[in-house]
MARLUMKE-934107 format. One record per residue (C-alpha): residue in one letter; chain; x, y, z; residue number from 1. Coordinates in Angstrom, 2 decimals. Example, Ala and Ser with C-alpha at 12.3 -4.5 7.8 and 13.67 -1.06 7.14 Angstrom:
residues 2
<node><res>A</res><chain>A</chain><east>12.30</east><north>-4.50</north><up>7.80</up><n>1</n></node>
<node><res>S</res><chain>A</chain><east>13.67</east><north>-1.06</north><up>7.14</up><n>2</n></node>
This chain:
residues 236
<node><res>M</res><chain>A</chain><east>17.59</east><north>13.90</north><up>-0.76</up><n>1</n></node>
<node><res>K</res><chain>A</chain><east>15.88</east><north>10.61</north><up>-1.58</up><n>2</n></node>
<node><res>P</res><chain>A</chain><east>12.06</east><north>10.58</north><up>-1.64</up><n>3</n></node>
<node><res>K</res><chain>A</chain><east>10.39</east><north>8.96</north><up>1.36</up><n>4</n></node>
<node><res>V</res><chain>A</chain><east>8.36</east><north>6.02</north><up>0.08</up><n>5</n></node>
<node><res>L</res><chain>A</chain><east>6.01</east><north>4.31</north><up>2.52</up><n>6</n></node>
<node><res>F</res><chain>A</chain><east>4.59</east><north>0.79</north><up>2.14</up><n>7</n></node>
<node><res>F</res><chain>A</chain><east>1.68</east><north>0.13</north><up>4.48</up><n>8</n></node>
<node><res>D</res><chain>A</chain><east>-1.34</east><north>-2.07</north><up>5.18</up><n>9</n></node>
<node><res>I</res><chain>A</chain><east>-4.13</east><north>-1.72</north><up>7.75</up><n>10</n></node>
<node><res>E</res><chain>A</chain><east>-6.33</east><north>-4.20</north><up>9.57</up><n>11</n></node>
<node><res>T</res><chain>A</chain><east>-9.70</east><north>-3.03</north><up>10.85</up><n>12</n></node>
<node><res>A</res><chain>A</chain><east>-12.31</east><north>-4.28</north><up>13.27</up><n>13</n></node>
<node><res>P</res><chain>A</chain><east>-15.60</east><north>-5.30</north><up>11.63</up><n>14</n></node>
<node><res>N</res><chain>A</chain><east>-18.75</east><north>-3.26</north><up>11.93</up><n>15</n></node>
<node><res>L</res><chain>A</chain><east>-21.18</east><north>-4.56</north><up>14.55</up><n>16</n></node>
<node><res>A</res><chain>A</chain><east>-24.81</east><north>-4.06</north><up>13.53</up><n>17</n></node>
<node><res>Y</res><chain>A</chain><east>-28.40</east><north>-5.28</north><up>13.76</up><n>18</n></node>
<node><res>V</res><chain>A</chain><east>-29.75</east><north>-7.19</north><up>10.74</up><n>19</n></node>
<node><res>W</res><chain>A</chain><east>-32.88</east><north>-9.28</north><up>10.11</up><n>20</n></node>
<node><res>G</res><chain>A</chain><east>-31.13</east><north>-12.15</north><up>8.37</up><n>21</n></node>
<node><res>K</res><chain>A</chain><east>-27.84</east><north>-13.53</north><up>7.08</up><n>22</n></node>
<node><res>Y</res><chain>A</chain><east>-27.59</east><north>-13.17</north><up>3.29</up><n>23</n></node>
<node><res>E</res><chain>A</chain><east>-27.16</east><north>-9.74</north><up>1.65</up><n>24</n></node>
<node><res>Q</res><chain>A</chain><east>-28.97</east><north>-7.93</north><up>4.44</up><n>25</n></node>
<node><res>D</res><chain>A</chain><east>-29.49</east><north>-4.22</north><up>4.93</up><n>26</n></node>
<node><res>V</res><chain>A</chain><east>-28.16</east><north>-2.84</north><up>8.21</up><n>27</n></node>
<node><res>I</res><chain>A</chain><east>-30.94</east><north>-1.74</north><up>10.56</up><n>28</n></node>
<node><res>A</res><chain>A</chain><east>-28.60</east><north>0.11</north><up>12.91</up><n>29</n></node>
<node><res>F</res><chain>A</chain><east>-24.90</east><north>0.07</north><up>13.81</up><n>30</n></node>
<node><res>V</res><chain>A</chain><east>-23.90</east><north>-0.91</north><up>17.34</up><n>31</n></node>
<node><res>N</res><chain>A</chain><east>-20.20</east><north>-0.21</north><up>16.74</up><n>32</n></node>
<node><res>E</res><chain>A</chain><east>-18.62</east><north>1.00</north><up>13.52</up><n>33</n></node>
<node><res>F</res><chain>A</chain><east>-15.21</east><north>-0.11</north><up>12.28</up><n>34</n></node>
<node><res>H</res><chain>A</chain><east>-11.96</east><north>1.13</north><up>13.78</up><n>35</n></node>
<node><res>L</res><chain>A</chain><east>-8.27</east><north>0.41</north><up>13.27</up><n>36</n></node>
<node><res>L</res><chain>A</chain><east>-6.87</east><north>-2.74</north><up>14.88</up><n>37</n></node>
<node><res>S</res><chain>A</chain><east>-3.36</east><north>-2.46</north><up>13.51</up><n>38</n></node>
<node><res>F</res><chain>A</chain><east>-1.20</east><north>-1.22</north><up>10.71</up><n>39</n></node>
<node><res>A</res><chain>A</chain><east>2.16</east><north>-2.43</north><up>9.41</up><n>40</n></node>
<node><res>Y</res><chain>A</chain><east>4.60</east><north>-0.31</north><up>7.48</up><n>41</n></node>
<node><res>K</res><chain>A</chain><east>8.04</east><north>-0.16</north><up>5.93</up><n>42</n></node>
<node><res>W</res><chain>A</chain><east>10.08</east><north>2.63</north><up>4.38</up><n>43</n></node>
<node><res>L</res><chain>A</chain><east>11.73</east><north>1.97</north><up>1.02</up><n>44</n></node>
<node><res>G</res><chain>A</chain><east>15.40</east><north>1.28</north><up>1.69</up><n>45</n></node>
<node><res>S</res><chain>A</chain><east>14.80</east><north>-0.04</north><up>5.21</up><n>46</n></node>
<node><res>D</res><chain>A</chain><east>15.04</east><north>-3.75</north><up>6.02</up><n>47</n></node>
<node><res>K</res><chain>A</chain><east>12.57</east><north>-3.62</north><up>8.91</up><n>48</n></node>
<node><res>V</res><chain>A</chain><east>8.79</east><north>-3.96</north><up>8.78</up><n>49</n></node>
<node><res>K</res><chain>A</chain><east>7.10</east><north>-2.50</north><up>11.86</up><n>50</n></node>
<node><res>C</res><chain>A</chain><east>3.61</east><north>-3.07</north><up>13.22</up><n>51</n></node>
<node><res>E</res><chain>A</chain><east>1.48</east><north>-0.92</north><up>15.53</up><n>52</n></node>
<node><res>T</res><chain>A</chain><east>-1.70</east><north>-2.21</north><up>17.23</up><n>53</n></node>
<node><res>I</res><chain>A</chain><east>-4.38</east><north>-1.06</north><up>19.69</up><n>54</n></node>
<node><res>K</res><chain>A</chain><east>-3.66</east><north>-4.05</north><up>21.94</up><n>55</n></node>
<node><res>G</res><chain>A</chain><east>-4.09</east><north>-2.95</north><up>25.54</up><n>56</n></node>
<node><res>Q</res><chain>A</chain><east>-5.79</east><north>0.36</north><up>24.61</up><n>57</n></node>
<node><res>G</res><chain>A</chain><east>-9.34</east><north>-0.79</north><up>25.27</up><n>58</n></node>
<node><res>G</res><chain>A</chain><east>-10.37</east><north>-0.57</north><up>21.63</up><n>59</n></node>
<node><res>D</res><chain>A</chain><east>-9.53</east><north>3.13</north><up>21.32</up><n>60</n></node>
<node><res>D</res><chain>A</chain><east>-7.63</east><north>3.66</north><up>18.06</up><n>61</n></node>
<node><res>K</res><chain>A</chain><east>-6.89</east><north>7.39</north><up>18.42</up><n>62</n></node>
<node><res>K</res><chain>A</chain><east>-3.18</east><north>6.91</north><up>19.21</up><n>63</n></node>
<node><res>L</res><chain>A</chain><east>-2.91</east><north>4.40</north><up>16.38</up><n>64</n></node>
<node><res>A</res><chain>A</chain><east>-4.62</east><north>6.77</north><up>13.95</up><n>65</n></node>
<node><res>K</res><chain>A</chain><east>-2.30</east><north>9.61</north><up>14.96</up><n>66</n></node>
<node><res>K</res><chain>A</chain><east>0.80</east><north>7.46</north><up>14.39</up><n>67</n></node>
<node><res>L</res><chain>A</chain><east>-0.41</east><north>6.52</north><up>10.92</up><n>68</n></node>
<node><res>R</res><chain>A</chain><east>-1.33</east><north>10.13</north><up>10.10</up><n>69</n></node>
<node><res>D</res><chain>A</chain><east>2.18</east><north>11.20</north><up>11.12</up><n>70</n></node>
<node><res>L</res><chain>A</chain><east>3.70</east><north>8.58</north><up>8.79</up><n>71</n></node>
<node><res>F</res><chain>A</chain><east>1.55</east><north>9.85</north><up>5.91</up><n>72</n></node>
<node><res>D</res><chain>A</chain><east>2.72</east><north>13.37</north><up>6.75</up><n>73</n></node>
<node><res>Q</res><chain>A</chain><east>6.36</east><north>12.34</north><up>6.25</up><n>74</n></node>
<node><res>A</res><chain>A</chain><east>5.82</east><north>10.43</north><up>3.00</up><n>75</n></node>
<node><res>D</res><chain>A</chain><east>6.33</east><north>11.63</north><up>-0.55</up><n>76</n></node>
<node><res>I</res><chain>A</chain><east>4.78</east><north>8.45</north><up>-1.97</up><n>77</n></node>
<node><res>V</res><chain>A</chain><east>2.44</east><north>5.99</north><up>-0.23</up><n>78</n></node>
<node><res>I</res><chain>A</chain><east>2.12</east><north>2.45</north><up>-1.61</up><n>79</n></node>
<node><res>A</res><chain>A</chain><east>-0.60</east><north>-0.07</north><up>-0.74</up><n>80</n></node>
<node><res>H</res><chain>A</chain><east>-2.63</east><north>-2.83</north><up>-2.39</up><n>81</n></node>
<node><res>N</res><chain>A</chain><east>-6.14</east><north>-1.45</north><up>-2.95</up><n>82</n></node>
<node><res>G</res><chain>A</chain><east>-4.86</east><north>1.54</north><up>-1.00</up><n>83</n></node>
<node><res>D</res><chain>A</chain><east>-6.68</east><north>4.22</north><up>-3.00</up><n>84</n></node>
<node><res>S</res><chain>A</chain><east>-10.11</east><north>2.65</north><up>-2.45</up><n>85</n></node>
<node><res>F</res><chain>A</chain><east>-9.67</east><north>1.04</north><up>0.97</up><n>86</n></node>
<node><res>D</res><chain>A</chain><east>-6.61</east><north>1.52</north><up>3.19</up><n>87</n></node>
<node><res>I</res><chain>A</chain><east>-6.07</east><north>5.25</north><up>2.66</up><n>88</n></node>
<node><res>K</res><chain>A</chain><east>-9.78</east><north>6.15</north><up>2.75</up><n>89</n></node>
<node><res>K</res><chain>A</chain><east>-10.43</east><north>4.02</north><up>5.84</up><n>90</n></node>
<node><res>A</res><chain>A</chain><east>-7.43</east><north>5.61</north><up>7.55</up><n>91</n></node>
<node><res>R</res><chain>A</chain><east>-8.66</east><north>9.10</north><up>6.65</up><n>92</n></node>
<node><res>A</res><chain>A</chain><east>-12.10</east><north>8.24</north><up>8.05</up><n>93</n></node>
<node><res>R</res><chain>A</chain><east>-10.46</east><north>7.53</north><up>11.41</up><n>94</n></node>
<node><res>F</res><chain>A</chain><east>-8.28</east><north>10.66</north><up>11.18</up><n>95</n></node>
<node><res>V</res><chain>A</chain><east>-11.29</east><north>12.95</north><up>10.73</up><n>96</n></node>
<node><res>F</res><chain>A</chain><east>-13.28</east><north>11.03</north><up>13.38</up><n>97</n></node>
<node><res>H</res><chain>A</chain><east>-10.58</east><north>11.82</north><up>15.94</up><n>98</n></node>
<node><res>G</res><chain>A</chain><east>-10.24</east><north>15.45</north><up>14.84</up><n>99</n></node>
<node><res>L</res><chain>A</chain><east>-6.72</east><north>15.02</north><up>13.44</up><n>100</n></node>
<node><res>K</res><chain>A</chain><east>-5.30</east><north>17.43</north><up>10.89</up><n>101</n></node>
<node><res>P</res><chain>A</chain><east>-4.87</east><north>16.23</north><up>7.31</up><n>102</n></node>
<node><res>P</res><chain>A</chain><east>-1.34</east><north>15.05</north><up>6.44</up><n>103</n></node>
<node><res>S</res><chain>A</chain><east>0.71</east><north>16.83</north><up>3.79</up><n>104</n></node>
<node><res>Q</res><chain>A</chain><east>-0.03</east><north>15.88</north><up>0.19</up><n>105</n></node>
<node><res>F</res><chain>A</chain><east>1.57</east><north>12.71</north><up>-1.11</up><n>106</n></node>
<node><res>A</res><chain>A</chain><east>1.46</east><north>10.68</north><up>-4.31</up><n>107</n></node>
<node><res>T</res><chain>A</chain><east>0.11</east><north>7.12</north><up>-4.25</up><n>108</n></node>
<node><res>V</res><chain>A</chain><east>0.81</east><north>3.84</north><up>-6.01</up><n>109</n></node>
<node><res>D</res><chain>A</chain><east>-1.99</east><north>1.27</north><up>-5.77</up><n>110</n></node>
<node><res>T</res><chain>A</chain><east>-0.62</east><north>-2.12</north><up>-6.84</up><n>111</n></node>
<node><res>L</res><chain>A</chain><east>-4.16</east><north>-3.44</north><up>-7.34</up><n>112</n></node>
<node><res>K</res><chain>A</chain><east>-4.82</east><north>-0.71</north><up>-9.93</up><n>113</n></node>
<node><res>V</res><chain>A</chain><east>-1.43</east><north>-1.40</north><up>-11.53</up><n>114</n></node>
<node><res>A</res><chain>A</chain><east>-2.22</east><north>-5.12</north><up>-11.84</up><n>115</n></node>
<node><res>R</res><chain>A</chain><east>-5.61</east><north>-4.39</north><up>-13.42</up><n>116</n></node>
<node><res>K</res><chain>A</chain><east>-4.32</east><north>-1.72</north><up>-15.80</up><n>117</n></node>
<node><res>Y</res><chain>A</chain><east>-1.25</east><north>-3.33</north><up>-17.32</up><n>118</n></node>
<node><res>F</res><chain>A</chain><east>-1.89</east><north>-7.07</north><up>-17.06</up><n>119</n></node>
<node><res>S</res><chain>A</chain><east>-4.53</east><north>-9.78</north><up>-17.27</up><n>120</n></node>
<node><res>F</res><chain>A</chain><east>-3.74</east><north>-11.97</north><up>-14.27</up><n>121</n></node>
<node><res>N</res><chain>A</chain><east>-6.24</east><north>-14.65</north><up>-13.30</up><n>122</n></node>
<node><res>S</res><chain>A</chain><east>-6.49</east><north>-12.90</north><up>-9.92</up><n>123</n></node>
<node><res>N</res><chain>A</chain><east>-5.34</east><north>-9.48</north><up>-8.77</up><n>124</n></node>
<node><res>R</res><chain>A</chain><east>-5.41</east><north>-10.33</north><up>-5.06</up><n>125</n></node>
<node><res>L</res><chain>A</chain><east>-2.13</east><north>-9.68</north><up>-3.30</up><n>126</n></node>
<node><res>N</res><chain>A</chain><east>-1.69</east><north>-13.30</north><up>-2.22</up><n>127</n></node>
<node><res>D</res><chain>A</chain><east>-2.35</east><north>-14.64</north><up>-5.72</up><n>128</n></node>
<node><res>L</res><chain>A</chain><east>0.01</east><north>-12.09</north><up>-7.28</up><n>129</n></node>
<node><res>G</res><chain>A</chain><east>2.72</east><north>-13.07</north><up>-4.80</up><n>130</n></node>
<node><res>I</res><chain>A</chain><east>2.36</east><north>-16.74</north><up>-5.67</up><n>131</n></node>
<node><res>Y</res><chain>A</chain><east>2.15</east><north>-16.11</north><up>-9.44</up><n>132</n></node>
<node><res>L</res><chain>A</chain><east>5.19</east><north>-13.82</north><up>-9.42</up><n>133</n></node>
<node><res>K</res><chain>A</chain><east>7.07</east><north>-16.27</north><up>-7.15</up><n>134</n></node>
<node><res>V</res><chain>A</chain><east>7.83</east><north>-13.75</north><up>-4.41</up><n>135</n></node>
<node><res>G</res><chain>A</chain><east>5.90</east><north>-15.26</north><up>-1.50</up><n>136</n></node>
<node><res>E</res><chain>A</chain><east>2.43</east><north>-15.47</north><up>-0.03</up><n>137</n></node>
<node><res>K</res><chain>A</chain><east>0.32</east><north>-14.26</north><up>2.86</up><n>138</n></node>
<node><res>V</res><chain>A</chain><east>0.43</east><north>-15.78</north><up>6.33</up><n>139</n></node>
<node><res>K</res><chain>A</chain><east>-2.27</east><north>-18.41</north><up>6.74</up><n>140</n></node>
<node><res>H</res><chain>A</chain><east>-4.70</east><north>-17.72</north><up>9.60</up><n>141</n></node>
<node><res>T</res><chain>A</chain><east>-7.94</east><north>-18.85</north><up>11.19</up><n>142</n></node>
<node><res>G</res><chain>A</chain><east>-10.27</east><north>-16.62</north><up>9.18</up><n>143</n></node>
<node><res>F</res><chain>A</chain><east>-12.76</east><north>-14.34</north><up>10.89</up><n>144</n></node>
<node><res>D</res><chain>A</chain><east>-11.97</east><north>-15.97</north><up>14.23</up><n>145</n></node>
<node><res>L</res><chain>A</chain><east>-8.62</east><north>-14.15</north><up>14.16</up><n>146</n></node>
<node><res>W</res><chain>A</chain><east>-10.35</east><north>-10.75</north><up>14.21</up><n>147</n></node>
<node><res>L</res><chain>A</chain><east>-12.81</east><north>-11.90</north><up>16.87</up><n>148</n></node>
<node><res>G</res><chain>A</chain><east>-9.89</east><north>-13.14</north><up>18.97</up><n>149</n></node>
<node><res>C</res><chain>A</chain><east>-8.24</east><north>-9.72</north><up>18.80</up><n>150</n></node>
<node><res>L</res><chain>A</chain><east>-11.50</east><north>-8.04</north><up>19.82</up><n>151</n></node>
<node><res>K</res><chain>A</chain><east>-11.54</east><north>-10.38</north><up>22.83</up><n>152</n></node>
<node><res>D</res><chain>A</chain><east>-7.90</east><north>-9.40</north><up>23.57</up><n>153</n></node>
<node><res>N</res><chain>A</chain><east>-6.59</east><north>-12.92</north><up>22.99</up><n>154</n></node>
<node><res>K</res><chain>A</chain><east>-2.76</east><north>-12.83</north><up>23.06</up><n>155</n></node>
<node><res>K</res><chain>A</chain><east>-2.31</east><north>-15.55</north><up>20.44</up><n>156</n></node>
<node><res>S</res><chain>A</chain><east>-4.70</east><north>-13.77</north><up>18.10</up><n>157</n></node>
<node><res>W</res><chain>A</chain><east>-2.83</east><north>-10.49</north><up>18.46</up><n>158</n></node>
<node><res>K</res><chain>A</chain><east>0.49</east><north>-12.21</north><up>17.80</up><n>159</n></node>
<node><res>L</res><chain>A</chain><east>-0.86</east><north>-13.86</north><up>14.64</up><n>160</n></node>
<node><res>L</res><chain>A</chain><east>-2.49</east><north>-10.61</north><up>13.45</up><n>161</n></node>
<node><res>E</res><chain>A</chain><east>0.82</east><north>-8.75</north><up>13.78</up><n>162</n></node>
<node><res>K</res><chain>A</chain><east>2.62</east><north>-11.51</north><up>11.85</up><n>163</n></node>
<node><res>Y</res><chain>A</chain><east>-0.09</east><north>-11.47</north><up>9.18</up><n>164</n></node>
<node><res>N</res><chain>A</chain><east>-0.09</east><north>-7.68</north><up>8.89</up><n>165</n></node>
<node><res>K</res><chain>A</chain><east>3.72</east><north>-7.46</north><up>8.61</up><n>166</n></node>
<node><res>Q</res><chain>A</chain><east>3.90</east><north>-10.20</north><up>5.99</up><n>167</n></node>
<node><res>D</res><chain>A</chain><east>1.32</east><north>-8.31</north><up>3.89</up><n>168</n></node>
<node><res>V</res><chain>A</chain><east>3.69</east><north>-5.34</north><up>3.76</up><n>169</n></node>
<node><res>S</res><chain>A</chain><east>6.71</east><north>-7.51</north><up>2.92</up><n>170</n></node>
<node><res>L</res><chain>A</chain><east>4.73</east><north>-9.18</north><up>0.14</up><n>171</n></node>
<node><res>L</res><chain>A</chain><east>3.42</east><north>-5.81</north><up>-1.06</up><n>172</n></node>
<node><res>E</res><chain>A</chain><east>6.94</east><north>-4.47</north><up>-1.54</up><n>173</n></node>
<node><res>K</res><chain>A</chain><east>8.07</east><north>-7.56</north><up>-3.45</up><n>174</n></node>
<node><res>V</res><chain>A</chain><east>5.06</east><north>-7.43</north><up>-5.77</up><n>175</n></node>
<node><res>Y</res><chain>A</chain><east>5.60</east><north>-3.69</north><up>-6.25</up><n>176</n></node>
<node><res>H</res><chain>A</chain><east>9.20</east><north>-4.20</north><up>-7.39</up><n>177</n></node>
<node><res>K</res><chain>A</chain><east>8.09</east><north>-6.90</north><up>-9.84</up><n>178</n></node>
<node><res>L</res><chain>A</chain><east>5.49</east><north>-4.57</north><up>-11.37</up><n>179</n></node>
<node><res>L</res><chain>A</chain><east>7.56</east><north>-1.37</north><up>-11.21</up><n>180</n></node>
<node><res>P</res><chain>A</chain><east>9.28</east><north>-1.63</north><up>-14.63</up><n>181</n></node>
<node><res>W</res><chain>A</chain><east>5.86</east><north>-1.90</north><up>-16.30</up><n>182</n></node>
<node><res>M</res><chain>A</chain><east>4.30</east><north>1.17</north><up>-14.69</up><n>183</n></node>
<node><res>E</res><chain>A</chain><east>3.93</east><north>4.03</north><up>-17.17</up><n>184</n></node>
<node><res>R</res><chain>A</chain><east>2.51</east><north>6.56</north><up>-14.70</up><n>185</n></node>
<node><res>H</res><chain>A</chain><east>4.67</east><north>6.10</north><up>-11.60</up><n>186</n></node>
<node><res>P</res><chain>A</chain><east>5.35</east><north>9.25</north><up>-9.52</up><n>187</n></node>
<node><res>N</res><chain>A</chain><east>8.59</east><north>10.70</north><up>-10.88</up><n>188</n></node>
<node><res>M</res><chain>A</chain><east>11.34</east><north>9.58</north><up>-8.49</up><n>189</n></node>
<node><res>A</res><chain>A</chain><east>14.05</east><north>11.47</north><up>-10.37</up><n>190</n></node>
<node><res>L</res><chain>A</chain><east>12.08</east><north>14.72</north><up>-10.28</up><n>191</n></node>
<node><res>L</res><chain>A</chain><east>11.57</east><north>14.32</north><up>-6.53</up><n>192</n></node>
<node><res>Q</res><chain>A</chain><east>15.36</east><north>14.18</north><up>-6.22</up><n>193</n></node>
<node><res>D</res><chain>A</chain><east>15.78</east><north>17.18</north><up>-8.54</up><n>194</n></node>
<node><res>R</res><chain>A</chain><east>18.05</east><north>15.34</north><up>-10.95</up><n>195</n></node>
<node><res>D</res><chain>A</chain><east>18.01</east><north>13.46</north><up>-14.26</up><n>196</n></node>
<node><res>G</res><chain>A</chain><east>17.43</east><north>9.75</north><up>-14.05</up><n>197</n></node>
<node><res>C</res><chain>A</chain><east>14.85</east><north>6.98</north><up>-14.12</up><n>198</n></node>
<node><res>P</res><chain>A</chain><east>11.41</east><north>8.34</north><up>-13.24</up><n>199</n></node>
<node><res>K</res><chain>A</chain><east>10.37</east><north>4.97</north><up>-11.79</up><n>200</n></node>
<node><res>C</res><chain>A</chain><east>13.20</east><north>4.34</north><up>-9.31</up><n>201</n></node>
<node><res>G</res><chain>A</chain><east>15.34</east><north>7.49</north><up>-9.50</up><n>202</n></node>
<node><res>S</res><chain>A</chain><east>18.54</east><north>5.73</north><up>-10.55</up><n>203</n></node>
<node><res>K</res><chain>A</chain><east>21.10</east><north>7.71</north><up>-12.57</up><n>204</n></node>
<node><res>H</res><chain>A</chain><east>22.21</east><north>4.51</north><up>-14.32</up><n>205</n></node>
<node><res>V</res><chain>A</chain><east>20.25</east><north>4.70</north><up>-17.56</up><n>206</n></node>
<node><res>H</res><chain>A</chain><east>21.20</east><north>4.27</north><up>-21.19</up><n>207</n></node>
<node><res>K</res><chain>A</chain><east>19.69</east><north>5.18</north><up>-24.52</up><n>208</n></node>
<node><res>D</res><chain>A</chain><east>17.46</east><north>2.56</north><up>-26.12</up><n>209</n></node>
<node><res>G</res><chain>A</chain><east>16.68</east><north>3.90</north><up>-29.55</up><n>210</n></node>
<node><res>V</res><chain>A</chain><east>13.97</east><north>6.37</north><up>-30.48</up><n>211</n></node>
<node><res>Y</res><chain>A</chain><east>10.18</east><north>6.37</north><up>-30.42</up><n>212</n></node>
<node><res>A</res><chain>A</chain><east>8.18</east><north>8.11</north><up>-33.14</up><n>213</n></node>
<node><res>N</res><chain>A</chain><east>4.67</east><north>9.41</north><up>-32.67</up><n>214</n></node>
<node><res>S</res><chain>A</chain><east>2.62</east><north>11.47</north><up>-35.11</up><n>215</n></node>
<node><res>M</res><chain>A</chain><east>4.26</east><north>14.73</north><up>-34.01</up><n>216</n></node>
<node><res>S</res><chain>A</chain><east>7.89</east><north>14.10</north><up>-33.04</up><n>217</n></node>
<node><res>L</res><chain>A</chain><east>10.73</east><north>11.77</north><up>-32.23</up><n>218</n></node>
<node><res>Q</res><chain>A</chain><east>11.39</east><north>10.94</north><up>-28.57</up><n>219</n></node>
<node><res>Q</res><chain>A</chain><east>14.41</east><north>9.39</north><up>-26.94</up><n>220</n></node>
<node><res>R</res><chain>A</chain><east>13.87</east><north>5.94</north><up>-25.42</up><n>221</n></node>
<node><res>W</res><chain>A</chain><east>15.77</east><north>5.02</north><up>-22.26</up><n>222</n></node>
<node><res>E</res><chain>A</chain><east>16.26</east><north>1.87</north><up>-20.19</up><n>223</n></node>
<node><res>C</res><chain>A</chain><east>17.12</east><north>1.91</north><up>-16.48</up><n>224</n></node>
<node><res>Q</res><chain>A</chain><east>19.93</east><north>-0.41</north><up>-15.44</up><n>225</n></node>
<node><res>K</res><chain>A</chain><east>18.57</east><north>-0.74</north><up>-11.90</up><n>226</n></node>
<node><res>C</res><chain>A</chain><east>14.83</east><north>-1.43</north><up>-12.21</up><n>227</n></node>
<node><res>H</res><chain>A</chain><east>14.87</east><north>-2.17</north><up>-15.98</up><n>228</n></node>
<node><res>G</res><chain>A</chain><east>12.04</east><north>0.25</north><up>-16.57</up><n>229</n></node>
<node><res>K</res><chain>A</chain><east>11.71</east><north>2.03</north><up>-19.91</up><n>230</n></node>
<node><res>F</res><chain>A</chain><east>10.86</east><north>5.70</north><up>-20.34</up><n>231</n></node>
<node><res>L</res><chain>A</chain><east>10.81</east><north>8.52</north><up>-22.88</up><n>232</n></node>
<node><res>T</res><chain>A</chain><east>12.23</east><north>12.03</north><up>-22.95</up><n>233</n></node>
<node><res>R</res><chain>A</chain><east>12.22</east><north>14.80</north><up>-25.52</up><n>234</n></node>
<node><res>R</res><chain>A</chain><east>14.95</east><north>14.27</north><up>-28.07</up><n>235</n></node>
<node><res>K</res><chain>A</chain><east>17.47</east><north>17.07</north><up>-27.95</up><n>236</n></node>
């Protein structure tokens, strides 16, 4: 059985709070804390990006949080840009707020961490990576007014937010596939399928690529014919 790999991205409402000024101010008190506005997602191998929102639910994100928790529960690997520090933690904050059970354990791939670890791009933002790698860019929008429009239940704002959210996931997957061959610590896709093959994409189409010598032993080098990733195994 193929591993279930989930690409996702969330959009949240801003915090509403009292402050004394405008620049780098401490919050005196929160009026309303953040909640989920929407999330977009796509399963690896599927052509369709889907988007769920709280439109028409009066600002209550419990149903939205439950849907996202259920997706996490199905996934073997969850992929997001800045997902480890933002998207996954923000989602979990809403899960526990609503009294939802934790999802089953899953591995993560954070493309922001990958970009920082293996490369020296001028910018590691998703939009800039998409442009640099020639795979696309984010949907242009009206800035903070877009989020305010959604909070005011403006139909045009919701339509643009859904488009923006879905494009982020499409762009995320394209950037991920560009970076995949370079990842040395990707969750082992072959192991998840209980077979020999490329640990990065799970393909059986690999061939030997010489040997690698460290201070202790020789290891077999391999190259995947699908994702073009390189990996090592013990030499038999």
